[in-house]
Every structure is written in structure tokens, then in C-alpha cells.
C-alpha positions as CSV (number, residue, x, y, z in Angstrom):
1,M,74.2,71.9,175.6
2,R,77.2,71.9,173.9
3,T,78.9,70.5,176.7
4,V,76.9,67.7,176.2
5,K,77.1,66.8,172.6
6,L,81.0,67.7,173.1
7,F,80.4,64.9,175.9
8,A,78.4,62.4,173.9
9,L,81.3,63.0,171.1
10,L,84.0,61.8,173.2
11,V,82.4,58.6,174.2
12,S,81.5,57.6,170.9
13,L,85.0,58.0,170.6
14,L,85.8,55.9,173.1
15,S,83.4,53.2,172.2
16,M,85.1,52.9,168.9
17,L,88.5,51.8,170.7
18,T,88.0,48.0,171.2
19,A,91.9,47.2,170.1
20,P,93.9,45.9,171.9
21,V,95.6,49.1,174.0
22,Q,99.4,49.9,172.2
23,A,102.6,48.3,173.5
24,S,104.3,51.2,175.6
25,R,108.2,51.3,176.7
26,I,109.5,50.7,179.8
27,K,111.0,54.0,180.1
28,D,107.4,55.7,179.6
29,I,105.5,53.9,182.2
30,A,107.7,53.0,185.2
31,S,110.8,55.0,186.6
32,V,113.8,53.0,188.6
33,Q,113.9,53.6,192.5
34,G,116.5,55.9,193.7
35,V,116.5,57.6,190.3
36,R,114.6,60.9,190.9
37,S,114.9,64.8,190.8
38,N,115.6,66.7,194.0
39,Q,114.0,70.2,195.0
40,L,116.0,73.0,196.0
41,I,114.7,76.5,197.6
42,G,116.7,79.3,198.5
43,Y,115.6,83.4,199.3
44,G,117.4,85.9,198.0
45,L,116.9,89.6,196.8
46,V,116.0,90.8,192.9
47,V,117.7,94.4,192.4
48,G,117.1,96.8,189.5
49,L,113.7,96.9,189.3
50,P,112.3,100.7,187.9
51,G,110.3,101.2,191.1
52,T,108.1,98.3,191.7
53,G,110.1,97.2,194.5
54,E,109.0,96.6,197.7
55,Q,109.6,98.5,201.0
56,T,109.2,96.0,203.7
57,P,110.6,95.2,207.4
58,F,112.4,92.0,205.7
59,T,113.2,93.4,202.3
60,D,115.0,96.3,204.4
61,Q,117.0,93.7,206.8
62,T,117.6,91.4,203.8
63,F,119.4,94.3,201.8
64,R,121.2,95.4,205.4
65,T,122.8,91.9,204.9
66,M,123.6,91.7,202.0
67,L,125.0,95.0,202.2
68,G,126.7,94.2,205.1
69,N,129.0,91.1,203.7
70,F,130.5,93.9,200.8
71,G,131.6,95.8,204.3
72,I,129.0,98.6,204.0
73,N,127.1,99.3,207.3
74,I,124.2,101.3,207.2
75,P,123.4,103.3,210.6
76,A,120.6,101.6,212.5
77,N,118.4,105.3,212.5
78,E,118.7,105.6,208.9
79,R,116.4,103.3,206.4
80,P,116.9,103.5,203.0
81,K,114.2,103.5,200.1
82,I,114.7,100.6,198.1
83,D,111.8,100.6,195.5
84,N,114.4,98.8,193.1
85,V,114.8,95.4,195.4
86,A,112.3,93.0,196.0
87,A,112.3,89.8,198.1
88,V,112.1,86.8,196.4
89,A,112.2,82.9,196.9
90,V,114.1,81.0,194.3
91,H,113.5,77.4,193.6
92,A,114.1,74.3,191.2
93,N,114.9,71.1,190.4
94,L,118.0,69.6,190.9
95,P,118.1,66.4,188.0
96,A,119.5,62.6,189.1
97,F,123.1,62.4,188.0
98,A,123.6,66.0,188.3
99,K,127.2,66.9,188.1
100,P,128.8,70.1,189.8
101,G,129.1,72.9,187.2
102,Q,126.2,71.9,185.3
103,K,123.6,74.3,184.7
104,I,119.9,74.1,185.9
105,D,116.8,76.0,185.4
106,V,115.5,78.5,188.5
107,T,112.2,80.1,189.4
108,V,111.7,83.5,191.4
109,S,108.3,84.5,193.2
110,S,107.9,87.5,195.2
111,V,107.3,87.2,198.4
112,G,106.6,90.5,199.5
113,S,104.5,93.5,197.8
114,A,106.0,94.0,194.5
115,D,104.5,95.0,191.9
116,S,106.5,93.5,189.0
117,L,109.9,91.7,189.2
118,T,110.1,92.8,185.2
119,G,113.7,94.3,184.3
120,G,115.5,92.6,187.7
121,T,118.2,90.7,188.0
122,L,118.5,88.2,191.0
123,M,121.5,88.2,193.1
124,Q,123.8,85.1,194.0
125,T,121.5,83.0,196.4
126,F,122.1,79.5,197.5
127,L,119.4,76.8,197.1
128,K,119.6,74.3,199.5
129,G,117.6,70.4,200.1
130,A,115.6,69.2,202.4
131,N,118.6,68.6,204.7
132,G,120.3,71.5,204.7
133,E,123.0,71.5,202.8
134,V,123.5,73.9,199.3
135,Y,123.3,72.3,196.4
136,A,123.4,74.7,193.7
137,V,123.8,78.8,193.2
138,A,121.4,80.7,191.6
139,Q,122.1,84.1,190.0
140,G,120.8,86.1,186.6
141,S,118.7,88.4,184.7
142,L,115.2,87.5,184.9
143,I,112.6,86.5,182.1
144,V,108.9,87.6,183.3
145,G,105.8,86.9,181.0
146,G,103.4,89.2,182.5
147,L,102.6,93.0,182.4
148,G,101.3,95.3,184.8
149,A,100.2,99.1,184.3
150,E,98.4,101.5,187.3
151,G,97.2,105.0,186.7
152,N,97.3,107.9,189.1
153,D,93.7,107.4,190.0
154,G,94.3,104.1,191.5
155,S,93.4,102.1,188.2
156,K,95.4,98.8,186.6
157,I,95.8,96.2,184.9
158,V,97.9,92.9,185.0
159,I,98.3,90.5,182.6
160,N,100.0,87.3,183.1
161,T,102.0,87.1,186.7
162,P,104.5,89.6,186.6
163,T,105.8,88.7,189.7
164,V,107.3,85.6,188.7
165,G,109.8,85.0,186.4
166,R,112.8,82.1,185.4
167,I,116.3,82.5,185.0
168,P,117.1,79.5,182.2
169,N,120.7,77.9,183.0
170,G,120.8,80.3,186.2
171,G,121.5,77.9,188.9
172,V,125.3,76.5,188.6
173,V,125.2,72.4,190.7
174,E,127.8,73.0,194.0
175,R,127.1,69.4,195.2
176,E,126.5,66.1,193.5
177,V,123.0,63.7,195.2
178,R,124.6,60.2,195.5
179,S,122.0,58.1,194.6
180,G,121.6,54.2,195.1
181,F,121.9,53.2,191.5
182,G,124.6,51.0,192.0
183,A,124.8,50.1,195.3
184,S,122.5,46.9,194.8
185,D,122.1,43.7,192.9
186,Y,119.1,44.7,191.7
187,L,117.1,47.5,189.8
188,T,113.3,48.2,190.8
189,F,111.0,49.5,188.7
190,N,108.4,51.2,189.6
191,L,105.3,51.9,187.4
192,H,103.6,55.5,187.5
193,Q,100.5,53.9,187.7
194,S,100.2,50.4,189.6
195,D,98.5,47.5,188.5
196,F,99.0,43.8,188.7
197,T,98.6,42.8,185.7
198,T,100.9,45.2,183.9
199,A,103.5,44.7,186.6
200,K,103.0,40.6,185.8
201,R,103.9,41.2,181.8
202,M,106.8,43.3,182.6
203,A,108.2,41.0,184.7
204,E,107.2,38.3,181.9
205,T,108.6,40.6,179.1
206,I,111.8,40.8,180.8
207,N,112.3,37.7,181.9
208,N,112.0,36.5,177.9
209,L,114.8,38.2,177.3
210,V,117.6,37.9,179.5
211,G,116.0,34.3,181.3
212,E,113.9,33.1,183.5
213,G,113.8,34.3,187.1
214,T,115.8,37.6,186.5
215,A,112.4,39.8,187.0
216,Q,109.9,39.5,189.9
217,A,107.1,41.4,190.5
218,I,106.8,41.9,194.3
219,D,103.3,44.1,193.6
220,A,101.3,46.0,191.7
221,T,103.6,48.7,191.6
222,S,107.4,47.2,191.9
223,V,109.3,44.4,189.5
224,R,112.9,43.6,190.6
225,V,115.6,43.3,188.3
226,R,118.8,41.6,188.9
227,A,121.2,43.7,187.4
228,P,125.6,43.6,187.1
229,R,126.8,45.3,189.6
230,D,129.8,46.7,187.1
231,L,128.0,50.3,186.6
232,D,129.7,50.5,182.7
233,Q,127.8,47.3,182.3
234,R,124.5,48.6,184.5
235,V,123.7,51.1,182.6
236,S,124.1,49.1,178.8
237,Y,122.1,46.8,180.9
238,M,119.4,49.6,182.0
239,S,119.3,50.8,178.5
240,T,118.3,47.6,177.0
241,L,115.6,47.1,179.3
242,E,113.8,50.4,178.9
243,N,113.2,50.2,175.7
244,L,111.5,47.0,175.9
245,E,107.6,47.1,175.1
246,V,105.1,45.6,177.9
247,Q,101.3,45.5,176.3
248,Q,99.6,47.5,179.3
249,A,96.8,46.3,180.7
250,S,93.1,47.9,180.4
251,A,92.4,50.7,183.2
252,S,89.5,49.2,185.7
253,A,86.2,51.1,184.7
254,K,86.0,54.5,186.1
255,I,84.1,57.7,185.6
256,I,85.4,61.1,187.1
257,V,83.1,63.5,187.4
258,N,83.4,67.7,187.9
259,A,80.4,68.6,189.6
260,R,82.0,72.5,189.5
261,T,82.8,72.2,185.9
262,G,80.5,69.7,184.7
263,T,83.7,67.7,183.4
264,I,82.8,64.3,182.8
265,V,85.6,61.6,181.8
266,V,84.5,58.5,181.2
267,G,86.7,55.2,181.3
268,Q,86.8,52.4,178.2
269,N,85.4,49.4,180.4
270,V,82.1,51.4,182.2
271,E,79.2,49.1,181.2
272,L,75.2,50.0,182.7
273,R,73.1,47.1,183.9
274,P,69.0,46.8,183.5
275,A,67.9,49.9,184.1
276,A,64.9,52.2,183.8
277,V,66.3,56.2,183.7
278,A,63.6,58.9,183.9
279,H,64.0,62.7,183.0
280,G,62.0,66.0,183.2
281,N,62.6,69.5,183.5
282,M,60.6,71.8,185.4
283,Q,61.1,75.5,185.0
284,V,59.9,77.9,187.5
285,T,59.4,81.8,186.7
286,I,58.0,84.5,189.4
287,A,57.3,88.0,188.0
288,E,56.5,90.7,190.4
289,N,53.8,93.1,188.6
290,V,52.5,96.4,190.4
291,N,48.7,97.7,190.1
292,V,48.1,101.7,190.6
293,D,44.5,102.2,191.3
294,Q,43.3,105.5,190.5
295,P,40.0,106.7,191.5
296,N,37.0,108.9,189.8
297,P,38.6,112.6,189.1
298,F,35.5,113.5,191.7
299,G,35.3,110.8,193.5
300,E,36.5,111.0,198.0
301,G,38.8,108.2,197.7
302,E,42.7,107.4,197.0
303,T,45.0,106.3,195.3
304,A,46.1,102.6,196.0
305,I,48.6,100.5,195.2
306,T,48.2,96.5,194.8
307,P,51.0,94.0,194.4
308,Q,50.6,91.2,192.3
309,S,52.8,88.0,191.8
310,I,52.4,85.9,188.8
311,I,54.2,82.1,189.1
312,D,54.6,80.5,186.4
313,V,55.4,76.8,185.7
314,N,56.4,74.4,183.3
315,Q,57.5,71.0,183.4
316,E,58.4,69.4,180.3
317,D,57.0,65.5,179.8
318,A,59.3,63.0,181.7
319,R,60.3,60.5,179.8
320,M,62.1,57.0,180.6
321,F,64.7,55.4,178.9
322,V,64.7,51.7,179.8
323,F,68.6,49.6,179.0
324,Q,69.0,46.5,178.6
325,P,72.2,44.2,180.0
326,G,75.4,45.1,177.9
327,T,74.3,48.8,177.2
328,T,76.8,51.3,177.3
329,L,77.1,54.7,178.7
330,N,77.2,56.0,175.3
331,D,74.1,54.6,174.8
332,L,73.1,56.7,177.8
333,V,74.6,59.6,176.7
334,R,73.1,59.4,173.2
335,A,69.3,59.1,175.0
336,V,70.0,62.0,177.5
337,N,71.5,64.4,174.6
338,Q,68.6,63.6,172.5
339,I,66.0,65.9,174.9
340,G,68.7,68.5,175.4
341,A,69.6,67.7,179.2
342,A,72.6,70.4,180.7
343,P,75.7,68.5,182.1
344,G,74.3,69.1,186.1
345,D,71.5,66.4,184.8
346,M,73.9,63.8,183.3
347,I,75.8,64.1,186.7
348,A,72.4,63.8,188.6
349,V,71.5,60.5,186.4
350,L,75.1,58.9,186.6
351,E,75.4,59.6,190.9
352,A,71.4,57.9,190.7
353,L,72.7,54.9,188.4
354,K,75.3,54.2,190.4
355,Q,73.5,54.6,193.3
356,A,70.7,51.8,192.3
357,G,74.1,49.7,191.3
358,A,73.4,49.9,188.0
359,L,76.5,50.9,186.9
360,S,79.4,49.0,186.5
361,G,82.3,51.6,187.5
362,E,83.7,53.6,190.1
363,L,82.0,56.8,190.2
364,I,84.9,59.4,191.4
365,V,83.0,63.0,192.2
366,I,86.2,66.0,192.6
């Protein structure tokens, strides 16, 4: 009931948004093709743990390899106790135009059976890109937001995730990723949300400032803009373009339904066609009673146990709502909310309306 009321409130607020959508800067709705971050990943060891590490074959192998790099060789028949060591995966995002010597944040995650990474230090770890080349080196003390504790009887408590930590500025960039920012006579803007109208408006906005024919909408996502080849001029040119404001087009009518959680999100332009909706609730209660029949004190009968089933069916009066042309989803929600429908009932009504062709919008169930 509370969820339906909240949903009705959201739809009511949505119906009030009749004014045009506020203009947005190009930098907020689009990105430049070729200017992006790159994912890096590595494998390493976290040491210095207070007995919360692990004793696994791959951790043992990694530990031996690390000591071997320092000229320390452990006999093959000996297995050192390394409860203060954990094997981890290290990943980071390398921003566009990152230069050697700059620092980036890294995330460290346990890949074995370590209980916690709290108090540990990441040893020097190479971070590689998708092409296998090393682009950064990570090392440093971990900041872990989780907490874990375990008793002698096996009981334990875990708060958040103690097996994942971060190292702010823990990675040092060693190699630059070349971008195509200055390799062509054009810059291409890619919209975060594809829309033909928005792409057309973006091209028109740029042409109104720079000159007709400078920008061209290629499709619903990309707008190609002619740009100077000189890098200094191109940066200034890009700074001007990305701060231009573009009137975004209204989104298509959609209803997003999460059947698992009962969450319903309704787009602004969703309307109903003429339809009649009937709603009724049925409640079935089944109770099992056991009756004991006791014979007379001086009789020769035997005690008997008789089961008795009671089935109670309650069905509320079904109510039918008739909607005229132009009715909004807000009207439907208000009507269904008056009879106390649950989120599941609302989802069923929406699906039935869509099947009947009375819902002017795309119904997406996730």
C-alpha cells in the first residue's frame, strides 16, 4: 500500500512537468569519440595481514616467485606459513590523456579465501591493458571499509566487505595511451542517449555559432563537426563547443517495471486509450482443526480423532473503471490506489492494458 501511494505521488509530480525540458550543455549529454578511459588489471600480493590471509596453492606459488625475485629460494619440500599474505586482483581506470608520472586510484580485491584485507599493504603490481602492455604500477597501504570478526565457536559477523580495499593515488602511470583527438579534420560527438531530434538540434546549435555546414548529424547518436588541426586551436574550439546548450528532445513513452521488487517508473508522455479496467481481490483461508471424540466413561467405545478442514473464501466486489481518451496514467494510478491495490496488482493492470493496446508507451519488464 505504501509503495503504491509513493508511486502515485511520483506520477503526480511527473504530470506537473509540462514545461519544456531545460537545455543541457553538450559536455553533459555527449562524449567525444576516441576520448575515453581504459581499464587496467593486475595480479599481486597483499602482505602484513594480522592472520587473516590464506594458505592456498596459487598464493604459495606467488609468494615463492616474489621471494625468488629478491634472490631468496625456498626448498620445494618446504611450505612456509603465510597467513599474513593474500593473493589479490588489482584494477583501475586509466583516464584519457593521462601522462606518465600521474597517479590514479586503484581497487584491490581478494581472489582467494582471505578473511580480511584490513591492515595490509599491496606489493608492487603491474597493471596491464587489454593489449597486455603495462600502463601503470600500483603499490601502497589499503583502506578497507569493511569489518569482520569470528569467535572460537565458529560464529562470526561481517560488516560491509572486508575483502575489498582501495588505495587512493596508489597507481603511477608509466605509459600514455595515444588518442585520436587530433588525428582527423573532424570531431565526432556521441550522445549518451541516442535520439534523432537531439542529434539534429545539436548540429543546428553548432552551425548557428560557427557556420552552416560545420556540423552534421550522422545518425541518432553521432554528430560530426569540422575542427582545426592545430592542437592549441582545437582545444580552444572544443572548450567552446562543449559549453553550448542544446534543448534535449522529450524521451519516448516508456514504463519500466521491476517485477521482483515491485518498482514502477513511468515516463512523462505515457497516456491511456479508451479502456475499462476491472479489479477484484480474492482471499482464500484454509485452517486445519482436529476434533477428539471421547466415548462415555462406562461405554466400550474407543477414542477417535476426526480432522476437520475449514475453507473460507472472501472476495471483494470487483470495481470497473472506465477511462476516456486522453486519460493519463496518473488517473489510472489514482483510481487503483483508492481501492488499496498492491504493487503486484498495478503491474498486472499495466500488462493487461498493454496487451489490450490501450497503453501508448513501451512496457519494459525487467
